[in-house]
C-alpha positions in Angstrom: 27.6 9.4 -41.4 26.9 5.9 -40.3 28.1 6.8 -36.8 25.8 9.8 -36.7 22.8 7.8 -37.8 23.6 5.1 -35.2 23.8 7.8 -32.4 20.5 9.3 -33.5 18.9 5.8 -33.4 20.1 5.2 -29.9 18.7 8.5 -28.7 15.4 7.9 -30.4 14.9 4.6 -28.7 15.1 6.2 -25.3 18.3 4.5 -24.4 21.2 6.3 -22.7 24.2 7.1 -24.8 26.6 6.8 -21.9 27.8 3.2 -21.2 26.3 1.5 -18.2 28.5 1.7 -15.1 29.7 -1.6 -13.5 28.2 -0.5 -10.2 24.7 -2.3 -10.0 23.4 0.6 -7.8 24.1 3.3 -10.4 21.5 4.1 -13.1 22.2 6.3 -16.2 19.3 8.6 -17.2 19.1 11.4 -19.8 20.5 14.0 -17.3 23.3 12.0 -15.7 24.2 9.2 -13.4 22.3 8.3 -10.2 23.5 6.4 -7.1 20.7 4.5 -5.3 20.0 3.8 -1.7 20.0 0.0 -1.3 17.6 -1.0 1.5 14.6 -3.2 2.2 15.7 -5.6 -0.6 15.3 -3.0 -3.4 17.1 -0.1 -4.9 15.5 3.3 -4.1 16.4 6.2 -6.3 15.1 9.3 -4.6 14.8 13.0 -5.4 15.3 12.7 -9.2 14.6 16.0 -11.0 12.1 15.3 -13.8 11.7 18.9 -14.7 13.4 22.3 -14.1 12.5 24.2 -10.9 9.2 26.1 -11.5 10.5 29.2 -9.7 11.0 32.8 -10.6 10.0 33.4 -14.2 9.0 29.7 -14.5 6.2 30.0 -11.8 2.8 29.4 -13.5 4.4 28.0 -16.7 4.5 24.6 -18.2 7.4 22.5 -16.8 10.7 22.5 -18.7 13.2 19.7 -19.1 15.6 19.2 -16.1 19.2 20.2 -16.5 22.0 17.8 -16.8 24.6 17.3 -14.0 28.2 16.1 -13.9 29.4 13.1 -12.0 27.2 10.7 -10.0 24.3 12.3 -8.2 23.4 10.9 -4.8 19.8 9.7 -5.0 19.6 8.4 -1.4 17.4 11.2 -0.1 14.0 12.6 -1.1 13.7 16.1 -2.6 11.7 18.9 -1.1 7.9 18.4 -0.9 5.9 21.0 -2.9 5.0 24.3 -1.2 1.9 23.7 1.0 0.4 24.7 4.3 2.0 23.0 7.2 1.9 21.3 9.6 -0.6 18.6 8.6 -1.1 15.3 10.5 -1.9 13.2 7.5 0.7 10.4 7.0 0.7 11.1 3.2 2.4 14.5 3.6 6.2 13.7 3.8 8.9 15.6 5.5 10.1 19.2 5.3 11.6 21.1 3.6 8.8 22.4 1.4 9.6 24.5 -1.6 8.4 25.6 -5.0 11.5 23.8 -6.3 10.0 20.4 -5.9 9.5 18.6 -9.2 11.2 15.4 -8.4 10.3 11.7 -8.5 11.4 8.5 -6.8 12.0 5.1 -8.3 11.9 1.7 -6.5 13.1 -1.3 -8.3 14.5 -4.8 -7.5 17.4 -4.4 -9.9 18.5 -2.4 -12.9 18.6 -5.3 -15.2 16.5 -8.5 -15.4 14.3 -7.6 -18.3 11.4 -5.2 -18.7 9.1 -5.0 -15.7 5.7 -3.4 -15.4 5.7 0.2 -14.1 3.4 1.7 -11.5 3.3 5.5 -11.2 1.7 6.8 -8.0 -0.1 10.1 -7.9 -0.6 11.2 -4.3 -3.8 12.7 -2.9 -4.4 15.7 -0.6 -7.1 17.7 -2.3 -4.6 19.1 -4.8 -3.3 21.3 -1.9 -1.1 19.0 0.1 0.8 15.7 0.2 3.9 14.4 -1.6 5.3 11.4 -3.3 8.0 11.1 -0.6 5.9 10.2 2.4 7.0 6.9 4.0 3.4 5.7 3.5 4.2 5.6 -0.3 7.5 3.7 0.0 7.3 1.5 -3.1 9.6 -1.3 -1.8 6.9 -3.9 -1.1 5.3 -3.4 -4.4 8.7 -3.5 -6.2 9.3 -6.9 -4.5 6.3 -8.2 -6.5 8.1 -7.7 -9.8 7.1 -4.1 -10.7 9.0 -0.8 -10.9 7.3 1.9 -8.7 7.5 5.6 -9.4 6.2 8.2 -6.9 6.0 11.9 -7.9 5.6 15.4 -6.7 3.5 17.9 -8.5 2.7 21.6 -7.9 -0.1 22.1 -5.4 -2.6 24.7 -4.4 -2.5 27.9 -6.4 1.0 27.0 -7.6 -0.6 24.0 -9.5 -4.0 25.3 -10.4 -4.3 29.0 -11.1 -5.7 31.3 -13.8 -5.5 35.0 -14.3 -6.2 37.1 -17.5 -2.5 38.3 -17.4 -1.2 34.8 -17.5 -3.6 33.8 -20.3 -2.5 36.8 -22.3 1.2 36.0 -21.7 0.7 32.4 -22.8 -0.8 33.5 -26.2 -2.7 30.3 -26.7 -0.2 28.1 -24.9 -0.7 26.1 -21.7 -2.4 27.9 -18.8 -4.0 27.2 -15.5 -3.3 23.4 -15.0 0.4 23.5 -14.0 0.1 20.5 -11.6 -1.5 18.4 -14.2 1.2 19.4 -16.7 3.7 18.3 -14.1 2.1 14.9 -14.1 2.3 14.6 -17.8 6.0 15.7 -17.7 6.7 13.0 -15.1 5.1 10.4 -17.4 7.1 11.6 -20.3 10.2 11.3 -18.2 9.2 7.7 -17.4 8.7 7.0 -21.1 12.2 8.2 -21.8 14.1 6.9 -18.8 12.4 4.0 -17.0 14.3 1.4 -19.0 17.4 2.4 -17.1 15.7 0.9 -14.0 14.5 -2.3 -15.6 11.0 -0.9 -16.3 8.9 -1.4 -19.4 7.7 2.0 -20.9 5.1 0.1 -22.9 3.4 -1.2 -19.7 2.7 1.8 -17.4 -0.1 1.9 -14.8 -1.0 5.2 -13.2 -2.7 4.9 -9.9 -3.7 7.4 -7.2 -6.0 8.1 -4.3 -8.5 11.0 -3.6 -7.1 14.0 -5.5 -4.6 11.6 -7.0 -7.5 9.4 -8.1 -9.2 12.4 -9.6 -5.9 13.2 -11.3 -5.8 9.7 -12.8 -9.2 10.2 -14.3 -8.4 13.6 -15.6 -5.2 12.2 -17.2 -7.6 9.7 -19.0 -9.3 12.8 -20.5 -6.2 14.8 -21.5 -4.9 14.7 -25.1 -1.4 15.5 -23.9 -1.3 12.3 -21.8 -2.4 10.0 -24.6 -0.1 6.9 -25.0 1.9 7.7 -21.8 0.1 5.0 -19.7 -1.7 1.8 -20.4 -3.8 1.1 -17.3 -5.4 3.3 -14.7 -6.4 2.6 -11.1 -8.5 5.0 -9.1 -8.9 4.9 -5.3 -11.7 7.2 -4.0 -11.4 9.5 -7.1 -14.9 11.1 -7.1 -16.1 11.9 -10.6 -18.8 14.6 -10.2 -16.6 17.3 -8.7 -17.5 21.0 -9.0 -14.9 22.1 -11.6 -14.1 25.7 -12.7 -13.9 26.7 -16.3 -11.1 29.0 -17.5 -13.1 31.9 -18.9 -16.8 31.3 -18.0 -18.9 30.5 -14.9 -19.8 26.9 -14.3 -23.2 25.4 -14.2 -23.3 25.4 -10.4 -22.8 29.2 -10.2 -19.1 29.4 -9.5 -17.1 32.2 -11.3 -14.6 31.6 -14.1 -11.1 30.5 -13.0 -9.7 33.8 -14.4 -12.2 35.8 -12.4 -11.5 33.8 -9.3 -7.8 34.4 -9.8 -8.3 38.2 -10.0 -10.4 38.1 -6.9 -7.6 36.1 -5.1 -4.9 38.5 -6.1 -6.9 41.5 -4.9 -7.8 39.8 -1.6 -4.1 39.6 -0.6 -3.6 43.3 -1.4 -1.7 42.9 -4.7 -2.4 45.3 -7.6 -1.3 43.3 -10.7 -0.5 45.3 -13.7 1.8 42.6 -15.2 2.8 39.0 -14.9 5.9 40.1 -13.1 3.7 41.5 -10.3 2.0 38.1 -10.0 5.3 36.2 -9.9 6.6 38.6 -7.3 4.0 37.5 -4.8 5.8 35.5 -2.1 5.1 31.8 -1.6 4.3 32.5 2.0 1.6 35.0 1.1 0.0 32.6 -1.4 0.0 29.7 1.1 -1.2 31.9 4.0 -4.3 33.0 2.0 -5.6 29.4 2.1 -6.7 27.1 -0.6 -10.1 26.5 -2.1 -11.8 23.2 -1.5 -11.6 20.6 -4.2 -15.4 20.3 -4.0 -15.9 24.1 -4.4 -13.9 24.6 -7.5 -10.3 24.0 -6.3 -7.9 21.9 -8.3 -7.6 21.4 -12.1 -9.5 23.7 -14.4 -11.4 23.0 -17.6 -9.4 25.1 -20.1 -10.5 23.6 -23.3 -7.1 22.4 -24.3 -5.1 20.7 -21.5 -8.4 19.5 -20.0 -11.0 19.8 -22.7 -14.1 18.5 -20.7 -15.1 17.2 -17.3 -14.3 13.6 -16.5 -18.0 12.7 -16.6 -18.6 14.5 -20.0 -15.5 12.7 -21.4 -16.6 9.2 -20.2 -20.2 9.8 -21.5 -18.7 10.7 -24.9 -16.4 7.7 -24.8 -13.4 9.9 -25.3 -11.4 8.8 -22.2 -8.3 6.7 -22.6 -9.4 3.2 -23.6 -7.3 1.3 -21.1 -8.1 -1.3 -18.3 -9.6 0.6 -15.4 -9.8 -0.3 -11.7 -11.9 2.0 -9.5 -13.5 1.9 -6.1 -14.1 3.6 -2.8 -14.1 3.1 1.0 -17.1 2.1 3.1 -17.2 5.2 5.4 -15.2 7.9 3.6 -16.4 11.1 5.2 -18.5 10.5 8.3 -20.4 13.4 9.7 -22.3 14.1 12.9 -26.0 13.0 12.8 -27.0 16.6 13.6 -25.0 17.8 10.6 -26.6 15.4 8.1 -29.1 17.8 6.6 -26.6 20.6 6.0 -24.0 18.2 4.6 -26.4 16.5 2.1 -27.7 19.9 1.1 -24.2 21.2 0.3 -23.4 18.1 -1.8 -26.7 17.5 -3.6 -28.6 20.7 -3.3 -31.5 18.8 -1.7 -32.7 18.3 1.9 -32.8 14.8 3.3 -36.6 15.0 3.4 -36.5 15.4 -0.4 -34.6 12.2 -0.7 -36.7 9.5 0.9 -35.6 6.7 -1.4 -31.9 7.4 -0.5 -32.6 7.7 3.2 -34.5 4.4 3.2 -31.3 2.5 2.1 -29.6 3.1 5.4 -30.6 1.1 8.5 -30.7 4.2 10.8 -29.6 7.8 10.9 -26.2 7.0 12.6 -25.3 4.6 9.8 -26.4 7.3 7.3 -24.2 9.9 9.0 -21.2 7.5 8.7 -21.6 6.7 5.1 -23.8 9.0 3.0 -21.2 11.6 2.1 -18.8 8.9 0.9 -21.6 7.2 -1.0 -22.5 10.5 -2.8 -19.0 11.8 -3.4 -17.1 8.6 -4.1 -19.3 5.4 -4.2 -21.9 6.3 -6.8 -19.5 8.1 -9.1 -17.1 5.1 -9.1 -20.0 2.8 -10.1 -21.3 5.2 -12.7 -17.9 5.7 -14.3 -17.2 2.0 -14.2 -20.4 1.4 -16.1 -19.6 4.0 -18.7 -16.1 2.6 -19.2 -17.2 -1.0 -19.3 -19.8 -0.1 -21.9 -17.0 0.8 -24.3 -15.7 -2.8 -24.0 -12.8 -2.0 -21.7 -11.8 -4.3 -18.9 -13.2 -2.6 -15.8 -12.9 -3.6 -12.1 -15.0 -2.1 -9.2 -14.3 -2.4 -5.5 -15.5 -1.4 -2.1 -12.9 -1.3 0.7 -14.3 -2.3 4.1 -11.3 -3.5 6.1 -11.6 -2.1 9.7 -8.7 -2.5 12.0 -9.7 -3.1 15.6 -7.9 0.1 16.7 -10.3 2.2 14.5 -13.5 0.2 14.9 -14.6 2.4 17.8 -14.0 5.6 15.8 -15.6 4.7 12.4 -18.3 2.3 11.2 -16.2 1.4 8.2 -13.0 2.3 6.3 -12.5 6.1 6.4 -11.1 8.2 3.5 -7.5 7.3 2.7 -7.2 4.4 5.1 -6.8 1.9 2.3 -3.5 3.4 1.2 -1.3 1.6 3.8 -2.9 -1.7 2.6 -2.3 -1.0 -1.1 1.4 -0.1 -0.4 1.8 -2.7 2.4 3.2 0.0 4.6 1.0 -0.6 7.7 3.8 0.5 10.0 3.0 4.1 8.8 -0.6 4.0 10.0 -1.5 6.4 12.8 -3.4 3.6 14.4 -2.1 0.2 15.5 -2.5 -2.7 13.1 -2.5 -6.4 13.6 -1.7 -9.7 11.9 -5.1 -9.8 10.1 -4.4 -6.3 8.7 -1.2 -7.7 7.2 -3.2 -10.5 5.6 -5.6 -8.0 4.0 -2.6 -5.9 2.8 -1.2 -9.0 1.1 -4.5 -9.4 -0.8 -4.5 -5.7 -1.9 -0.9 -5.7 -3.0 -1.5 -8.9 -5.0 -4.5 -7.5 -6.8 -2.9 -4.1 -7.6 0.3 -5.6 -8.9 -1.5 -8.2 -10.9 -3.5 -5.4 -12.5 -0.3 -3.5 -13.4 1.2 -6.6 -15.0 -1.8 -7.8 -17.1 -4.8 -5.4 -16.8 -6.6 -8.1 -14.8 -6.2 -8.2 -11.0 -7.0 -11.9 -10.7 -4.5 -14.7 -10.1 -4.6 -18.2 -8.8 -5.0 -18.4 -5.0 -7.0 -15.1 -4.7 -10.8 -14.8 -4.5 -12.3 -14.1 -7.9 -12.7 -10.4 -8.7 -15.6 -10.2 -11.2 -15.1 -8.0 -14.2 -17.6 -5.1 -14.0 -20.6 -5.1 -16.2 -23.5 -2.7 -15.5 -26.1 -5.4 -16.0 -24.6 -7.6 -13.4 -23.3 -4.8 -11.1 -20.6 -7.0 -9.4 -17.7 -5.8 -7.4 -15.0 -7.0 -5.0 -15.5 -6.1 -1.4 -12.4 -6.1 0.8 -13.4 -7.2 4.3 -11.7 -8.3 7.5 -12.5 -11.8 6.5 -10.9 -11.4 3.1 -12.0 -10.2 -0.3 -15.4 -11.3 -1.6 -16.8 -11.0 -5.1 -20.5 -10.2 -5.0 -23.3 -8.3 -6.5 -23.1 -4.7 -5.2 -24.9 -4.7 -1.8 -25.8 -1.0 -2.4 -27.4 -1.0 -5.8 -30.6 0.6 -4.6 -28.6 3.3 -2.8 -26.4 4.2 -5.7 -29.5 4.2 -8.0 -31.1 6.7 -5.7 -28.1 8.9 -5.8 -27.7 8.6 -9.5 -31.3 9.6 -10.0 -30.4 13.0 -8.5 -28.3 13.7 -11.6 
């Protein structure tokens, strides 16, 4: 009886029952043993299944536990990226093959022992329709060298990850529906909680961070009851906050149909008559991908279903129901540049107003060319970041706001600032993956970014001796950290009037 109780106690603590192997490159997790790739001064465990393959009858279902394996599993190579439209030139995509069988993660750590280290879980961007956690851009080695354990994940994309249909809702009978990619993220965090100790990580000190759709996902995880307690800090890079989200069974306020209705329309559009869920699951991956994906800003991505995601991010933050954790959030200085001649149409699509109806906003830009370079990023990313930071800080939570304006000479002729996603290679210190040449100063600025991000993961405060002071955000002071070619600078927001003008639209 005593032996049984002891065994149960070991399992409950999240420790592995099997004895640790003598090989310092072999980790023991709940499903078996893993052999790392030892390179770049760290151990990289790649392609670890954190859930069962979501294929066949498991398509459009919540993820299930991964199966155990015998022997030592070679973890030196990444798993397949999730099914998506290819090719794509973005350096955050990763390499083929692509498959629906893609629920794997990767762990980067200095060593398996050495005490409990903070954990950083990266959620990649790509509009919820492309990308992977296995792109070289997201190699966690340089972050791991700063004393953290890095996890990068894959999650279901496109209509494999966000999809609703009345037949699926009926089948679920009150269970999880629609948000399969978000459920994958929760499953990966649950895996981290149960297993990260095997890699020297502290499951009581987990930071989730992500960019673009990954940043949106971080904020949605902050609203999800199922993610409560699975992370302890959140960092958001260009994560929007006012996106046009679909509701499961009703139209949204901007006139888009319910997600279920949208799903029915999609199935009919590809020539499928669905009388059962089997008919839905019989649709080929190629047919789903070929049909194209909806834009994130036109209802694509996660769905408000009332259970998995109860409310929008903005509604949740206003109500103070988001995860009460340290929060780092910001955006880039020239996210989505448009042609000057396209300004009116772009602003209309985003705000519902003509430029001529927004004289206060237009006056905050020195000229029309500058406005064309920055206004879409300011509307979609800058103002929402400031707004959410203010709401979170008002709850007494440590909050940190930034604007990224590092411009490598090789891109200075193309953009008036830092374009969307260009901060990623600085945060990961993987400048060699940039599609444009970088220089010694870029490396200096990457060192700053890595230091702030890993400090935040360790303590909830990005500051440390030797770095310029990053002021904690308070709405009354409206201070942020601006990353520049000359180094980071703490200052009062230089665009308070601009953001106020945007906020007034809502």
